[in-house]
C-alpha positions in Angstrom: 120.2 198.9 3.5 120.9 200.2 0.1 121.3 203.5 1.1 124.3 202.4 3.7 125.6 200.4 0.6 126.0 203.5 -1.7 127.8 205.6 0.9 130.8 202.8 0.4 133.6 203.0 -2.1 134.1 200.3 -4.4 136.8 199.0 -2.2 135.0 199.0 0.9 131.8 197.2 -0.6 134.3 194.6 -1.9 135.4 194.3 1.3 132.2 193.9 2.7 131.3 191.5 0.2 134.2 189.2 1.0 133.7 189.5 4.7 129.8 188.5 4.1 131.0 185.8 1.9 133.4 184.6 4.5 130.9 184.9 7.1 128.3 182.9 5.0 130.8 180.2 4.6 131.9 180.2 8.5 128.0 179.7 9.3 127.4 177.1 6.4 130.5 175.6 8.2 129.3 175.8 11.5 125.8 174.8 10.6 127.5 171.5 9.1 129.8 170.9 12.0 126.6 171.4 14.4 124.5 169.0 12.6 127.2 166.2 12.3 127.9 166.9 16.0 124.3 166.3 16.7 124.0 163.2 14.5 127.4 161.8 16.2 126.0 162.5 20.0 122.6 161.1 18.6 124.6 158.0 17.7 126.7 157.8 20.7 123.5 158.2 22.7 122.1 154.9 21.1 125.4 153.0 21.3 125.6 154.1 25.0 122.0 153.0 25.6 122.7 149.8 24.0 125.7 149.1 25.9 124.1 149.8 29.2 121.4 147.3 28.0 124.0 144.8 27.3 125.9 145.4 30.4 122.4 145.1 32.4 121.7 141.7 30.8 125.4 140.9 31.3 124.8 141.9 35.0 121.6 139.6 35.0 123.1 136.7 33.5 126.2 136.9 36.0 123.7 137.0 38.8 121.9 134.2 37.5 125.0 132.5 36.9 126.1 133.0 40.5 122.5 131.6 41.8 122.9 128.8 39.8 126.5 128.0 40.8 125.4 128.4 44.4 122.7 126.0 44.1 124.7 123.4 42.2 127.5 124.0 45.2 124.4 123.2 47.6 123.5 120.3 45.8 127.1 119.0 46.1 127.1 119.7 49.9 123.6 117.9 50.2 124.8 114.9 48.2 128.1 114.7 50.4 125.4 114.8 53.4 123.4 112.1 51.9 126.4 110.1 50.8 127.3 109.9 54.5 124.1 109.4 56.2 121.5 107.9 53.5 123.4 106.0 51.3 125.5 102.8 52.2 129.6 102.9 52.3 130.7 101.0 49.0 134.0 100.3 50.9 132.1 98.0 53.8 130.3 96.0 50.9 127.1 94.5 52.0 128.2 94.3 55.7 126.0 97.6 56.5 123.0 96.4 54.5 123.0 93.3 56.3 123.1 94.8 59.7 120.2 97.2 58.7 118.4 94.1 57.3 119.0 92.3 60.7 117.5 95.4 62.6 114.5 95.6 60.3 113.6 91.8 60.9 114.1 92.4 64.3 111.9 95.4 64.8 109.4 93.5 62.7 109.9 90.0 64.8 110.4 87.9 62.0 113.4 85.5 61.4 114.6 85.2 57.8 116.1 82.0 56.5 118.3 82.9 53.4 119.0 86.3 51.8 120.0 86.2 48.3 122.3 89.4 47.4 122.9 90.7 43.9 124.7 93.9 42.5 123.9 96.3 39.6 125.8 99.4 38.8 123.5 102.1 38.2 125.5 105.1 37.3 129.0 103.8 36.0 131.5 104.4 39.0 129.1 106.4 41.1 126.1 104.5 42.1 125.4 100.8 42.8 122.3 98.9 43.7 122.3 96.0 46.0 119.2 93.8 46.3 118.5 91.4 49.0 115.5 88.8 48.2 114.2 86.6 50.5 111.0 84.6 51.5 109.0 85.0 54.6 105.9 83.3 56.1 103.5 84.6 58.7 100.5 86.9 59.1 99.2 89.6 57.3 100.0 92.1 60.3 103.7 90.4 60.4 103.9 91.2 56.7 102.8 94.9 57.4 105.4 95.4 60.3 108.2 94.4 57.9 107.3 97.0 55.0 106.3 99.8 57.8 110.1 98.9 59.2 111.4 99.2 56.0 109.7 102.4 54.9 110.6 104.1 58.6 114.5 103.1 57.9 116.7 106.0 57.7 119.1 104.7 54.9 118.7 104.2 51.4 116.8 101.1 51.2 113.4 100.4 49.8 110.9 97.8 48.9 111.5 97.1 45.3 109.2 94.1 44.8 106.7 92.1 46.6 105.5 88.8 45.4 102.9 86.9 46.8 103.7 83.2 46.7 100.9 81.5 48.7 97.8 83.4 50.3 96.5 81.3 53.2 96.8 78.1 51.1 99.0 75.8 53.6 97.1 77.4 56.7 94.4 80.0 57.1 95.7 83.5 57.8 99.3 82.6 56.7 101.0 84.3 54.1 104.2 83.1 51.9 105.8 86.2 50.3 108.9 86.8 48.2 110.3 90.3 49.1 112.9 92.0 47.0 114.6 95.1 49.2 117.6 97.4 47.4 120.1 99.3 49.1 122.1 102.0 47.5 125.8 102.8 47.5 127.1 105.9 46.4 131.1 106.2 45.5 132.7 109.2 46.5 134.7 111.3 43.6 
């Protein structure tokens, strides 16, 4: 290489030296820009993968929210169905409950002398419970028929309390029982 440089005159040597210096600066600048571009590309790839992860999480969250919304919508539809078939209509008062109790007593084969009704609001403005308390006297199989008729009844009526007042005291095999039944009323929104 020295032999080639010796063939050049001073002006050519300066030109080669300047060109070499400029080429060195250009290579250094290209190297700096290449490294910076590589670092930026790495950072951009990291941001992209983070954004994709957030987008995936958002999509999962959206799908979960849609499923939850659908579940709530189905629950509301089920409540509407229950409200019309299982709960009593609050606009009719205790009339439907009295008719159902009459059917239960008729199916059980008993005559109930007096029923005392009481109301209690369970959920403000939405759900109300009406209790029907009565006494009955009869045999154990008759008592079981009453409980089975209540259990098999399709509306929201159930046995809330049973008190045995007299077990065979007045006559052998006769029960005297105080029964409290509850019916539920759902107010439509």
